[in-house]
C-alpha positions as a printed Julia matrix, in Angstrom:
90×3 Matrix{Float64}:
  83.3   -107.35  43.76
  86.83  -106.51  43.36
  88.58  -105.96  39.85
  91.29  -108.49  39.48
  94.26  -109.09  36.65
  94.88  -112.24  35.04
  98.23  -112.34  33.13
  99.41  -115.37  31.12
 102.58  -115.81  32.97
 100.55  -116.78  36.55
  99.92  -120.12  34.79
 103.08  -120.68  32.77
 104.79  -124.03  33.54
 107.99  -122.65  31.99
 108.15  -120.13  34.24
 109.34  -119.97  38.25
 107.26  -118.34  41.04
 110.36  -115.5   40.68
 109.64  -115.35  37.24
 105.95  -114.49  37.4
 103.96  -118.03  38.02
 101.5   -118.04  40.65
  99.8   -121.26  40.78
 101.42  -124.85  41.72
 103.12  -126.4   38.93
 100.67  -129.09  39.04
  98.11  -126.73  37.54
 100.48  -124.84  35.36
 100.02  -125.32  31.6
 102.42  -124.94  28.67
 102.17  -121.82  26.64
  99.0   -120.14  28.37
  97.3   -117.57  26.17
  94.81  -114.99  26.75
  92.06  -117.08  24.69
  92.69  -119.6   27.06
  92.52  -118.12  30.27
  89.35  -116.14  29.38
  87.46  -119.28  28.43
  88.82  -120.66  31.74
  87.32  -118.15  33.86
  84.05  -117.92  31.85
  83.58  -121.36  32.94
  84.35  -120.78  36.37
  81.65  -117.95  36.37
  84.02  -115.05  36.53
  83.02  -112.01  34.85
  85.41  -111.14  32.29
  85.49  -107.35  31.56
  88.42  -106.55  29.23
  90.9   -108.26  27.51
  94.0   -105.79  27.02
  96.41  -107.26  24.74
  99.15  -104.7   24.95
  99.74  -104.69  28.52
 102.92  -106.06  30.26
 102.94  -107.74  33.76
 105.65  -105.87  35.57
 108.12  -108.62  36.1
 108.17  -109.02  32.12
 107.91  -105.43  31.05
 110.02  -106.61  28.25
 107.15  -109.19  26.97
 103.76  -108.09  25.92
 101.88  -111.16  26.98
  98.43  -109.04  27.68
  96.3   -109.32  30.67
  92.81  -110.03  31.23
  90.73  -107.87  34.01
  87.92  -109.97  35.81
  85.78  -109.08  38.58
  85.79  -111.5   41.44
  84.45  -111.03  44.89
  87.02  -113.89  46.63
  90.88  -113.93  47.06
  93.19  -113.68  44.12
  94.54  -116.95  45.35
  91.08  -118.65  44.93
  90.46  -116.94  41.65
  93.88  -118.35  40.21
  93.13  -121.78  41.44
  89.79  -121.94  39.99
  90.72  -120.71  36.7
  93.96  -122.78  36.72
  91.57  -125.82  37.3
  90.08  -125.15  34.24
  92.88  -124.78  31.92
  93.46  -128.7   32.07
  97.17  -128.89  33.36
  99.05  -131.82  34.24
């Protein structure tokens, strides 16, 4: 199992890919927060280890959005798609 980090900006429909969004627009949601992402990860069967509320995404160092530390055996892209699918995007 590998430790992975999930940042809210990965799922934010208002951001471009270069601004930090990592999922397709069809899976992105408006104003994602850590609670939404944590719930979605748990629904996917992902082990949520910690919620770090003061963490900053490197591309958005000026904005504290937090991050969620999870344990996942597959690829990060598979993890992101699974969690995004449970967030209820468009």
